[in-house]
N, C-alpha and C positions, 0 to 999 in steps of 0.2 A: 528835501531838507538834508538828507544824507549826502547828496551830491555837493551841496553848499558846504557842508562840514569838511568835505574832502578837497575843496579848492586849494588850501595851502599845500597839500601833498602834491596836487597836480602842478602847482607852481614850481616846486622843486624838481619834479620830473621834467617839465618843460625846460627849466634852466639847465639841467644836466644834459639834455639832448642837444640844446642849441649851443652850449659851450664847445661841443665837438664839431660844430658846423664851420668853424674857421672865422666867424664874424668877431669883431673886436668885443672883448668882454664887457666894456662899459655899455655898448649898445645892446648887448644881449640882456644884461641886468635891467637896464632901463626899459627896454622893449617888453620884456616879460612882465615887469611891474605894471606898465601902462595897459598891456593887453589883458591881464587878469583884472585890472581895475574896471575895464569895460565889461568883462564877463561878470564881475560882481554887480555892476549896475543892472545887468540883465536879470539877475536873481535877487535884486533889491537889497543887497547887503553892502553896497558901495554907491556913493553919490558923486556926480561929476565935480562938485565943488571941492571934494576932498583932494583933488589933484593940486589945488592951490596950496594946500598944506605942505606938499612936497617942496615947493619953491622956498617956503619959509624954513623948512628943515635943512635944505641944502645951504641956505644962507647962514643959519645958526650953527650948523655942525662943521662946515668946511670953509666957506668964504669969510665968515666973521671970527673964526676960531684962531686966536693968536698963537696957541700952542702949535698948530699945524704949520705956522710960518717957519718953524725949525726944519721941516722936511725939505723944502727947496734949497735951503742953505747947506744942509748936510749933503744933499745930492751934488750941489756945486762943488763943495769941498772935496768929495771923493773923486769926482771927475777931473778936477784940476790936479790933484795929486797923481792921478794916473797919467795925464798928458804931459805933466811937467818933468817926468823922468825920476821922480822921487822913489817910486816903487822899484824901478829898475836898479837904481843905485843901492837901495836897501837890500834887494835880493843878492846882489853881487857881494856886498859886505858880509851878509850872513853865510854865504857859501865859503868865503875865505875863513871866517871864524870857526866854522864847523867842518873844515875839509878833512880833518883826521878822525872824525866821529863816524861810526858805522851808520850808513844811510844819511850822511851829512847833507846832501843836496835835498833829499825829501824832507829832512828836518828843517832845513832853511826855508823851504816852501811853506811848511806848516807854521813856523814862527812868523814869517812875513804875512801869511794869511791872518794870523791873530792880531798882528800890529795894524794891518790895513783894516781889519774889522773894527778896530777902535777909532778909525777915522772916517769910515763910510759904511753905509748899509746897502750899497748897490751891488747885489749879488752878481748880476750879469756882467757888470764892468770888472768886478774882482776876478771872476772865473776866466773871462776872456783875456784879461791882462796877464794873469799868471800862466795861462796856457801858452800865450805867445812868448812870454819871457822864459819860462822854465821848462816846458815840455820838450822843445827841440834839444835843449842842453841835456836833459835827463835821458832822452833817446840816444843822443850821441855818446853818452857815458855808458850805455849798455844797460840802463835800468829796465826791470821787468815792467812791461807796458801797463798791465792792470794796476800794479802798485803805483806807478807814476800818475796815471789818470785819476785813480781813486784819491790819492793824496791831494792833488790840485783841486778836484771837485769838492772834497770835504772841507778843506781849509778855506776855500773860496766862499763857502756858505756860512762861515762863522759870523760874518757881519750882520746876519739877520738876528743874532742873539746878543752878541757882545755890544755894549753901549759905545757910541750913541746910535742905537738901532732905530731905523725908521719904523719897523714893525712895532717896537715897544712904545714909540710915541703915539701911533695910531691905536694900539691896544689901550693905553692909558686914557686916551680921549674917549674911546667907546665905553669904558668901564667907569669913567669919572673918578680915576685915582691919580695920584701924583706920578708924573713922569720920572722925577728924581728917585722915588721909591722903587719903581720898576727897574730903573738903571742900576741902582745899588743891588737889587735882588738878582739881577742877571749876571753880575760880574763873576761870582764863583762858579755857577753852572757853566758859563761860557768858557772860563779857564779850565774847568774840569774836562770838558769835551776836547779842548786843545791838548790837555795833558794826556788824555787817553790816546789821542792820535799819535802823539810823540812817543809814548811808551810802546805802542803797537809797531810803529815804523822802526824804532831802534831795535826791538826784539827780533823782528823779521830780518833786518839787515845784519844783526849780530850773529844769528844762528844760520843764516843763509846769505853770505856776502855776495853771492852771484846775482841776487835780486837787485842789489843796490851797490855797484862798485864804487870804491872811494874816489874822491877827487885827487888830483896830483898835488904833492907838497909844494911844487913850484908855483902854484896858483896864488896870485895876490902880491902885495908889496914885499920887497926884499928885506926891509929893515923894520924894526919895531916902531920907530918914529913914524914911518910912512903908514904903518898899520893904524896907529892911533889917529893920524890925520884922516884916514879913510873912515874910521869909526865916527870921528867928530863931524864929518861932512855928510855921511850917508845914514848913520844909525840914530844919532842924537836928535836931529831936527824933527823927524816924525814923532819920536818919543815925547819931546817937549810939547809938540802940538797936542798930543793926546792928553798930557798932564794939564795943559791950559784949558782944554775944552771940558774934559770930565771933572778935573779938579775944581773948576769954577762952579760947576753944578753941585757937586757933592759938598763943597764947603759953604754953599748957600750964597756965594757971591754973585751968581748970575742964574737967570732962568734958562731952561733948555733953549729957548729961542735966542736969547742973548749969547749963550755959549756957541750956538750954531753960527751966529754972525762972527764971533771970534775965530771959529774954525775956518770959515770961508776966507776971512782976511789972512789968517795964517797960511792957508794953502797958496794964496796969491803971493805972499812974501817968500815962501819956499820956492815957488816958480821963478821969482826974481833972482833969488840966491843961486839957483841952478842955471840962470841965464836962458831960460826956456820960455819966458813970457813975452809973447809978441802978438800982433793983431790976429794972425792966423790961428794960433793956439787959443787965444781968448774967444774968438768967434766960434771955433769948434766946440769948446767947453760949454759955451752958452747955448748953442744949438742942441747939443746932446743932453744937457741938463734940462732944457725946456721940454724936449721930447719925453724924457723920463718923468718929469713933474706932471706934464699933461696927461700921460698915461695913468699915473697914480690917482690924480684928482678926477679924471674922467670916470674911473672905476668907483671912486667915492660917490660921485653924483648918481651913477646908475644904481649902486648898492643902496643909496638912500631911498630912491624911488621904489626899489624892490622891497626893502625891509618895511617901508611904511605901508604899502599895499598889503604885504603879507600879514602885518599886525592887524590892520583893519579887518581883514578877512578871518581873523581869529587864529592865525598860525601860532602865535606865542602860547595861547591857551592849549592848543592841540599838543604841541611838543611838551610843554610843562606837565600837563596831565598825563600824557603817555609815559613820560620818564618817571614821574613820581608814583604812578600806579603800578609800575613794574615790581616794586617792592625789593629793590636791590640793596637799599641802605646807602649811606654816604660813600663808603668805599666802593661798592658796586657801581654807583653812579660815576665816581671819579674814573674808574677803569673803562666804563662805557664811553665816557667823553673822550678819553685818550684813544680808545680804539676807533671811534668815529673819525676823529681828526687824522689819525694815522692812515686810515683807509681813504679818506677824502684826499689826502696828500698824493695818492697815486694818480689822481685825475685832475686836481685843481691847484692853482697857484695859491700862495699864502694870502694874497690880498683878498681873493674871493672867499677863502675859508674864514679869514678874520672878520671881514665886513658882513658876511652872511650868518655865520654860525655863532660868533662871539655874543652878539646881542641876545640870542636864544639861550645861551648858557648862563648869562649874567645873573638872572634871578635864582637859578639853581645853585650857582657858586656861592652866592651870599647866604643861602639857607643851609649850607653844609656845616657840619661840626665833627671834627676828628679828635676831640677830647685831648687826652694827654699826649697824643702823638705830636701835637704842635707844642714846642718847648716854651713859647712865650705867649703872653696875653696880647696878641696882635691880630690884625685883620688878616685872614687867610687868603683873601682874594689875590693879593700879589703872588703868593706861592702857587696857587692854581694857575694863574696867568703865566708864570714862568714855566710851569709844566707844559702848558699848551705851546709856549714859544719854543721850548726844546723839541717838542713833538713836531711842530711845524717845520723845523729845519730839515726833517727827513723828506718833506715834500719836494725839495730841490733835487734829491738824489734818487727817489724811488721811480722806477719805470712804470708805465710806458711814457709818462709825461713829466719826468724829472727835468726841469728847465735847465739846471746847471749842466746836465749831460748834453743837451742840445747846444747850449752856448759853447761847450768845449768842442764838440764834434764840428761845429761850424768853422773853427779856426785851427783845429788840430792838423798835423801833417797827414797826407792821404793814407799813409800806411797804418794809421791808427783806426781800427775798426770799432763799430758801435758795440759789438759783442765784448770787446776787450774793456771798453768803458763800463758796460754793465757789470762785468765780472769784478772790476776794480772797486766799485762802490759798495759791494755786498758787505765786506768787513767793516766799513765805516758806518753804514746804516746800523749794523749790529752794535758798534761802539756808541752810536747816538742813543739807541734804546737802552744800553747799559747805563749811560749817563742819566737818562730819564729815570731809570730805576733808582739810581743813587739819590737823585733829588726828591723822589717820592719817599724813599726810605729815610732820608735825613733832611727834613725841612730846613734845618739850620743852614744848609748850603745857600738857600735863597733868603732866609729870614734874618739871619744873624747880623749881617751888615746894616740893613735898614733899621733893625731894632737897636743896634748899638749907636748908630750915628744920628738917627732922627728922633729917638725917644729921650 
């Protein structure tokens, strides 16, 4: 009986071990779920017919879920913007506008990362794109390598938090809360992180100009008229796309799925305006989008199988009873959750952490009460969810398995060493934790906007 009680713990140990094996995550999740289903049958706590429930759950949670239709279209939108040259033109425009500012090139990269975050949540594409576009230029200008790599990696991961974030769509679905509410709640925390990055970069470049040499004044158009033409062509279109996509959601004119369709169409139109839309580009965008979508939904299927078997074996009760019996109180439980997610981020991707851990936290989150610390009479689940989202952003940067670091290393010039990349992300991970502390200490950062616009 004791061994049966420990089966959920053994499931997690098996999952942790096999994730390091190199097998695709989707197959590991599904395989562990099926394997422990058979082990449960041996101990008479699971029946073979239960496996048929997995199929209905997959259909109901992924295949039939209209909200998740937004994910493929947001992925297509981001991939098309990358391949159509919109991002390249945007970076050049920002460099020209900030050429006289200390750390102007690094600030341009951060601002571009923030803007691109509001058009796509594909972290791998964002980091690779900005590494290819900006890192050679930063190295040529004599930038401090850790500062350059840290700036690109951190700003490239903002897309996981700033709407329209794929992660927030999935989180909202798992917790059965409004996607629009989460999008609104994430705006200020996302901009807070971007602001912390900008202040840090400016301060370092101001007090130590040798780390970030300025760009030449001769860079860019010679006349003010040409400058405004460049801004109109390179800066305004992606901003308008963001306004149309997010504005339609926040104003209640469109659902996230409909807004994602608008974004996909807008990305196509921008590609046409840039004269970059042809058969080869469209085929490449469709293939890359399909591969990314297949990876995400494959993990969805595997995680559904894993979580169902885990619950049937009593895993939810084990975790809930364990945490509730520790006697930490609501604040202690909140910091325990944050600590668990931060540590898991060293080893796992946000998709695995979200799909495996979030369903376990859901009943605990709904039972929490922070009294007068919450300034409004609102559901606190969106606030805690945003805290988890800010925390999960660190999973892209923390070694040994920070995926953004490997994306960068794969396309960075040979002279950029992995040790320099690791050194570069340390200040930015610290800034992310500071940002997390701000959102914990001031819930208004996440709750004010949805409370003001939705109530």
